C-alpha positions as CSV (number, residue, x, y, z in Angstrom):
1,M,3.5,-19.1,-120.3
2,Y,4.0,-20.7,-116.9
3,C,6.3,-23.4,-115.6
4,S,4.5,-26.7,-115.2
5,H,6.6,-27.5,-112.1
6,C,6.8,-24.4,-110.0
7,G,4.2,-22.1,-111.7
8,A,6.6,-19.2,-112.3
9,A,5.9,-17.0,-115.3
10,V,8.3,-17.8,-118.2
11,P,8.7,-16.2,-121.7
12,A,7.2,-18.4,-124.4
13,E,10.5,-18.8,-126.3
14,H,12.3,-20.4,-123.3
15,K,12.8,-24.1,-123.2
16,F,13.7,-24.3,-119.4
17,C,12.3,-22.5,-116.4
18,A,14.5,-19.6,-115.1
19,S,13.2,-20.2,-111.6
20,C,13.6,-24.0,-111.1
21,G,15.5,-25.1,-114.2
22,K,13.1,-27.8,-115.2
23,P,12.0,-28.3,-118.9
24,L,8.8,-26.5,-119.8
25,G,5.7,-28.5,-120.6
26,P,2.0,-28.3,-120.4
27,L,0.4,-27.1,-117.1
28,P,-0.7,-29.8,-114.7
29,A,-4.4,-30.0,-114.0
30,V,-3.9,-28.2,-110.7
31,L,-2.5,-25.1,-112.3
32,A,-4.5,-25.2,-115.6
33,P,-7.6,-23.0,-115.7
34,S,-10.6,-25.0,-114.5
35,R,-14.1,-25.0,-115.7
36,T,-16.8,-23.3,-113.7
37,R,-19.6,-25.1,-111.8
38,L,-22.1,-24.1,-114.4
39,E,-19.9,-25.4,-117.3
40,N,-19.4,-28.7,-115.4
41,H,-23.1,-29.3,-114.6
42,L,-25.3,-27.6,-117.2
43,Q,-25.4,-30.4,-119.7
44,L,-26.2,-32.9,-117.0
45,V,-29.0,-30.8,-115.7
46,G,-30.5,-30.5,-119.2
47,V,-30.3,-34.3,-119.8
48,L,-31.8,-35.0,-116.4
49,W,-34.7,-32.7,-117.1
50,I,-35.4,-34.5,-120.4
51,A,-35.2,-37.9,-118.8
52,Y,-37.4,-36.8,-115.9
53,A,-39.9,-35.4,-118.3
54,A,-39.9,-38.6,-120.3
55,L,-40.8,-40.5,-117.1
56,K,-43.6,-38.1,-116.5
57,L,-44.7,-38.6,-120.1
58,L,-45.0,-42.3,-119.5
59,A,-47.1,-41.6,-116.4
60,A,-49.3,-39.2,-118.3
61,L,-49.9,-41.7,-121.1
62,A,-50.8,-44.4,-118.5
63,V,-53.2,-42.0,-116.7
64,L,-54.8,-40.9,-119.9
65,F,-55.3,-44.6,-120.9
66,A,-56.8,-45.4,-117.5
67,G,-59.1,-42.4,-117.7
68,N,-60.2,-42.7,-121.3
69,V,-60.2,-46.4,-121.9
70,I,-60.4,-48.4,-118.7
71,L,-62.7,-46.2,-116.7
72,A,-64.8,-45.4,-119.7
73,A,-65.5,-49.2,-120.0
74,V,-66.4,-49.6,-116.4
75,R,-70.0,-49.1,-115.3
76,L,-69.8,-46.5,-112.6
77,P,-72.7,-45.4,-110.3
78,P,-74.2,-42.0,-111.1
79,E,-72.4,-40.2,-108.2
80,A,-69.0,-41.4,-109.6
81,R,-69.4,-40.5,-113.3
82,F,-67.0,-37.5,-112.9
83,V,-64.1,-39.8,-112.1
84,P,-63.0,-40.6,-115.8
85,A,-63.0,-36.9,-116.6
86,L,-61.0,-36.1,-113.4
87,V,-58.5,-38.8,-114.2
88,S,-58.3,-37.6,-117.8
89,T,-57.7,-34.0,-116.7
90,L,-54.9,-35.2,-114.4
91,G,-53.4,-37.1,-117.4
92,W,-53.5,-34.0,-119.6
93,G,-51.9,-31.9,-116.8
94,L,-49.0,-34.5,-116.5
95,L,-48.6,-34.4,-120.3
96,I,-48.3,-30.6,-120.3
97,V,-45.8,-30.7,-117.4
98,S,-43.7,-33.3,-119.2
99,V,-43.6,-31.3,-122.5
100,V,-42.6,-28.2,-120.5
101,G,-39.8,-30.3,-118.8
102,V,-38.5,-31.5,-122.2
103,G,-38.5,-27.9,-123.4
104,A,-36.6,-26.8,-120.3
105,G,-34.0,-29.5,-120.7
106,W,-33.6,-28.9,-124.4
107,G,-33.3,-25.2,-123.8
108,L,-30.6,-25.7,-121.3
109,L,-28.7,-27.9,-123.7
110,Q,-29.0,-25.2,-126.4
111,K,-28.3,-22.4,-123.8
112,A,-31.5,-20.6,-124.7
113,P,-31.9,-17.3,-122.8
114,W,-35.3,-18.4,-121.4
115,A,-34.3,-21.9,-120.3
116,R,-32.6,-21.0,-117.1
117,L,-35.7,-19.2,-115.7
118,L,-38.0,-22.1,-116.8
119,A,-35.7,-24.7,-115.3
120,L,-35.6,-22.7,-112.0
121,I,-39.4,-22.6,-111.9
122,L,-39.7,-26.3,-112.6
123,G,-36.9,-27.0,-110.1
124,F,-38.9,-25.3,-107.3
125,L,-42.1,-27.2,-108.3
126,A,-40.2,-30.5,-108.6
127,L,-39.1,-30.2,-104.9
128,L,-42.6,-31.5,-104.0
129,N,-42.2,-34.7,-106.1
130,I,-40.4,-37.0,-103.7
131,P,-37.9,-38.6,-104.3
132,F,-36.7,-38.0,-107.9
133,G,-38.3,-34.6,-108.4
134,T,-36.8,-33.5,-105.1
135,A,-33.3,-34.6,-106.0
136,L,-33.6,-33.0,-109.5
137,G,-35.0,-29.8,-108.0
138,V,-32.2,-29.5,-105.5
139,Y,-29.6,-30.2,-108.1
140,T,-31.2,-27.7,-110.5
141,L,-31.3,-25.0,-107.9
142,W,-27.7,-25.7,-106.8
143,V,-26.5,-25.3,-110.3
144,L,-28.6,-22.5,-111.7
145,L,-29.7,-20.4,-108.8
146,P,-26.5,-18.6,-107.6
147,E,-26.1,-15.1,-109.0
148,E,-22.7,-16.0,-110.5
149,S,-24.4,-18.9,-112.4
150,G,-27.0,-16.4,-113.8
151,R,-24.3,-14.0,-115.1
152,E,-22.3,-16.9,-116.6
153,Y,-25.5,-18.4,-118.2
154,E,-26.3,-15.0,-119.8
155,R,-22.8,-14.9,-121.3
156,A,-23.1,-18.5,-122.5
157,A,-26.5,-17.7,-124.0
158,Q,-25.2,-14.7,-125.8
159,G,-22.3,-16.7,-127.2
160,A,-24.5,-19.6,-128.4
């Protein structure tokens, strides 16, 4: 046990600190063991990936609607008949990316062993999506990329 005033080691049965004479109490926040960066930010990264993927899902549904409903009803010249299929393919790609993003966020929240690697890959890819993807990508890389974060995540995944 440690003194909450001076930080000196004190036997647990003592009521007063032998070093400074003050009554013993709980450690102040400065002396108490602090949480690591990964512990502080992992849940937020997971939630942000789910929210970001939900926005991508809305975009995917809008693009699929445009490609399969709106453009299908429009009379296009023969040289532009590939456009609905192209827009629909783009929508399906966005849909797949959003599902993978939800999976990465959910995996991080559950501390799944595979989720850190998936989130890092998505974080690198998200850097190209200015502004929100870039911000999320930088934050994801800042939290998950350091070697210490990798070791700590592995310990957390084994304990989960």
